[in-house]
Each structure stands twice: as structure tokens, then as C-alpha cells.
C-alpha positions in Angstrom: -46.1 -114.3 -57.6 -49.4 -114.8 -56.5 -51.6 -111.7 -57.1 -54.4 -113.2 -55.1 -52.5 -113.5 -51.8 -51.0 -110.0 -52.4 -54.3 -108.4 -53.0 -56.0 -109.9 -49.8 -52.7 -109.0 -47.8 -52.8 -105.4 -49.2 -56.4 -105.1 -48.4 -56.2 -106.3 -44.7 -53.0 -104.1 -44.4 -55.0 -101.1 -45.3 -57.3 -101.4 -42.5 -54.9 -102.9 -39.8 -51.3 -102.3 -40.8 -50.0 -103.2 -37.3 -51.6 -106.5 -37.4 -51.0 -107.5 -41.1 -47.7 -106.1 -42.5 -47.2 -106.3 -46.3 -45.7 -109.6 -47.3 -42.2 -109.3 -48.8 -41.6 -110.8 -52.2 -39.4 -113.5 -50.7 -42.2 -114.6 -48.3 -45.1 -115.0 -50.8 -44.7 -119.0 -51.0 -44.8 -119.1 -47.3 -48.0 -116.8 -47.5 -49.6 -119.1 -50.0 -49.1 -122.1 -47.5 -50.4 -120.2 -44.4 -53.6 -119.2 -46.7 -54.1 -122.7 -47.6 -53.8 -123.9 -44.1 -56.3 -121.5 -42.9 -58.8 -122.5 -45.8 -58.2 -126.2 -44.7 -58.7 -125.6 -41.1 -62.0 -123.8 -41.8 -63.3 -126.5 -44.0 -62.2 -129.1 -41.5 -64.0 -127.4 -38.9 -67.2 -127.3 -40.9 -67.1 -130.9 -42.1 -66.6 -132.0 -38.4 -69.6 -130.0 -37.0 -71.8 -131.5 -39.9 -70.6 -135.1 -39.4 -71.3 -134.5 -35.5 -74.9 -133.3 -36.3 -75.5 -136.3 -38.6 -74.4 -138.9 -36.0 -76.4 -137.1 -33.2 -79.4 -137.0 -35.5 -79.2 -140.7 -36.4 -78.6 -141.8 -33.0 -81.6 -139.9 -31.7 -83.7 -141.2 -34.7 -82.8 -144.8 -33.9 -83.1 -144.3 -30.1 -79.4 -145.0 -29.5 -77.4 -143.5 -26.8 -74.6 -141.2 -27.5 -71.6 -141.6 -25.4 
């Protein structure tokens, strides 16, 4: 079992048990995958915004139009 995912689950369950039920032992692997997906999604959004800013800044610096 993964203590990290269970610790986070216990913490959020303490504050909002109706939204975050405790993960059952047989569902820990699925919980790990969900957590990984959330982390990847957050980082993907951050990278997308940074790349968009870089492209906009480069185009503006070079006087290019952005379509």
C-alpha cells in the first residue's frame, strides 16, 4: 500500500467526508493512478500557459502577427 495517498485521503476526508470517502484497501492502486493523472494534468496546464506566453512574447518582440 501507499502511505502517501492514504494520508492525503485521510486528511481531505477529515474536512469533507461527504466529498472524499476513505479509500478502501482494494482501491489504492486506482487511487494512485488518479493522483498521478491529477499531477500530470496540473503540470500540463502550467507548461501550456508558459509556452503560450513565450510564443506571444517572441511574436511581439519580432513584430509578427499571432493568428
